[in-house]
C-alpha positions, 0 to 999 in steps of 0.5 A: 973764107969758110968762116966769113961765109958761116958768119954771114949765113948765121947773121941772115938766119938770126935776122930772119928769125927776129923778123918772123918772131916779131910778126905773129899777127894775122894778115889777110893775103890775096893771091889771084882770086883767093883771099886767105887769113893766116898768121904773118909768121906762116906767110913769111916762112912760106915766102922764105921757103919758096925763095930758098927752093927757087934759089936751089932750082936756079943753082941746079939749072945753072950748073947743068951743062948739056953735052955737045 
């Protein structure tokens, strides 16, 4: 089971890496009242990092059980 998880994680990492490498052109990003121009690779890394952090927070809060 560990081998299957490892293969799945590696496949996702390689897929994410391929998407990031192929998208290096600058893009204009609108967030609320701010408009930024940044490389697409930076935007993808920021979104992937935010998703990872959000997943960790959800896992931490889900495993936390208050004592009754």
